[in-house]
N, C-alpha and C positions, 0 to 999 in steps of 0.2 A: 476753548472747549471743543470747537468744531475740529481743530487740528488734532486734538487727542482722540476724538471719535474716529477720524479718518485713519489715524495711525493704528487704532485698535482693529478696525475693519481690515486693513491691509495686512496686519500681523496674522489675523485669523485665516485669511485667504492664503498666505504664504505657508502657514502650518498645514493647512488642508492639502495643499499641493504637495508638500513633502511627504505627508502620510500616504496619499494615493500613489505617489511615485515609488515609495518604498514598497508598498503592497504589490504594485505591478511588477517591480524588479524581482520580488520574492516569488511571485507566481511564474514569471517567465523563466526563472531559474530551473523549474522542473524540466523544461525542454532542453535547456543548455546543459544541465546535469546529465540528462539522458543521452545527449550527444557525446559527452565526455565518457560516460560509461560504455557506450557502444564502441568508441575508439580504443578503449582499454580492454575490450573483449569481455566486459562484464555484462552479458546479455540479459540475465535475469533481472539485474538491478535496472538496466535500461528499460525493460518492459514495465517494471513497476513504476518508474518515474514517468514514462509516457502515459500510462494509464491515469496517473494523477494529473498530468498536463491536459488530458482530453476532457477533464471535467472542471478545470479552474476557470477563473473569471475571464481570462484571455481567450478561452475556447470559442467565445462568440465571434472571434475574428476568423474568417474562412482561411486566410492565408496562413495564420498561425496553426489552425487545426489541420490544414493540409500538410504542414511540415511534421506535425505529430504522427499522422497516419503514414507519411512517407518513411519516417524512421522506424515505425512499427513494422512496416514491410521490410526494411533493410535488416532489422534484427531477426525477424521470423525466417527470411530467406537464408540467412547465415546459419540458423539453427536447423535448416533442412525442411522448414514448413512452407514449401513453395506455394501450395494453394492458398494458404492464409496470407502469405506475403503478396500474392497477386491481387487479393481482395483489398488488402490495405493500400496498395499502389493505385488501384482503380478508385477507391474512396478519396485518396488524396487528389488525384487528377480531376475528379468531379467537383471538388471544392476549389481547386486552383489548377487550371489546365497548364499553367506555366511552371508548376513545381518540378524540381529536378534533383537527383541525388548529388552528393558532393563529388568533388573532382577525384578523390582517392578511392572511389567505389570500385569494387571488383568488376571487371569486364562481363562476367557472366550475370551479375545482378543487373548491370546496365542493359544488357541484352533483354533480360526478362522484363525490365521496366519499359523499355521501348516497345516491346511486343504488346504489353498491356495498353500502352498509350495509343498504339495504332488501332486498337479495337474500340477506342472511345472517340466519339465525334466531338469536335470543338463546340463550345457553347453557341447555340443558334438563337436567332431572334424569335420572338413569340409567334410571328406570322408564319415563319418557316416550320416551326414545331407543329403548329396547327395543321398545315398542309401536309406534312409527313404522316400525321395520324390519320388524316382522311384517306391518303393513298394506301396505307396499310389496311384500313378498314375495307376499302374497295377491293384490295387484292384478296382478302379472305372470301369474298362473295363471288369472285370471278373465276371460272374454270373452263377451259377450252378443251373439248374432246376431239383429237385429230385422228383417231384410229378406233375401229370397232371390230371385234371378232374376226380377225383375218386368219383364215385357215393356214395351218403349217404344213410342212411337207409330211408325207406319209412315213410312218416308222418302218424300218426295214433292217434286217440283219441283227447283229448284236449291238444295238445303239446304246443301251444302257451300260453295257460293258465298257464301251469306249468313253462314255460320259464319265463314269466312275474312275476310269483310268486317268482321264484328264484332270479330274478334280483331285485325285490322289497325288498325281505328279506335281500339280500346282502347290498342294499343301507341303509336299516334301521340299520342293524348291524354296518356298517361302521359309520353311524351317531352317534350311541351309543359310538363307540370307540373314535371318535373325540370329543364328549362331555366330555368323561372322561379325555382325554388329555388336553382339555381346562381347566377343573377343576384343573388338576395337575399343569398346567402352572400358574394359578391364585394363587395357593398356593405358588409356587416358587416366583412369583412376589411379594407377600406380605412379603417373607423372604429375598429378594435380598438385598445385602449389597453394591454392586457396582452400579453406575449409569447406566453403559452400560448393566449390567445384567438386571436391572429393565426395561429399554427400550425395550430390546429384548423379555423379557417375556410378557410385555404388548402387543407387536405386535403378539406373538404366541397366546395369549388368543383371540385377535380379529380375527385372521385368522382361528383358529380352531373352534371358535364359529360360524363364518360364514359358514365354511365348513359343520359343524354339522347341522346347520339349512337348508342349501340347500339340503343335503342328506336326511333329514327327509322329506322335501317337495317332492323331487323326489321319494323316497321310498313309501311314502303315495300315490302319484298319480299313480305310477305303480301298486301298490296293488289294488287300486280302478279299474284300467283297467283290472287286472286279474280277479276280481270278475265279472265284466261285461262280459268278455270273457267266463267265466265259464258257463253263461246262454246262450250266443250267439253261441259259437263254437260248432260244431257237435262233439259229444262224441263217435260216432261209430268207429269201428275198421276196416272198409272196406278199402281194399287196393285202393290207389289212385295213378295215375301217378306222378312220382317224377322226377323232372329235376334238383334237387339240386346237386351241384358239389363242390368239395373242391380242392383247388390248394395250394400247399405249396412250396415256393421257397426260397432257401438259397444260399448265396454267400459271398464273402469276404467283400462286401459292406454292408451286412445286411441280415435280414430274413424277408420274406413277406408271409402272408397267406391270401387267398381270398376264401370266401364262397359265393355261389350263391344259391338262392331259387327260 
């Protein structure tokens, strides 16, 4: 009788283990299927499977959930959603700082992942975290003023003409630089081998071209203003009362400079 009872209990335990093992394998397959979909360039299917994997029973495991967010980042980066990809990478690293993309990952994606990782501090002990929060709290309240109302040199001649000329020239030079960068990105776009690289270079070309056009417009407008000021502004060197002041303030919370004319 005792042997039969023992065998019955043993059989129940074995069956329970098989059931739970089968359930775990079924749930784990969401992540594995998502990996397979990603490798086969079926990105929408991969996102759907990863969304299911993030809410299954295994998601209570930080290492498992970190892998889910990592692959979400890989998929979104490939789709050109760089900001969302970086957020997924950051979430994965916060869950498991040792998580890392697979070996066949695009160099561009690896570079973005490493950049995100460099901005996240490794897990710290509770004592260190508490000390850092106290330092940050103190830095908000501490401010050191090392300069007060220092008089500036007196204005003379066509000072605003030359200031606007310098600003306009700087804007035009910057516009030329961005135009050159846009041309460079266009060449890299034409030679891109990876889909993620091509999407990123296309965005770079558009952004840098827009910046160059804006700077050309601003620089041209400022230069026109400088020409007008050249004929309007008094070019004499007579001393005039000057109430200009300069205030420079630095502290643990930052640096601030104030100029008044």
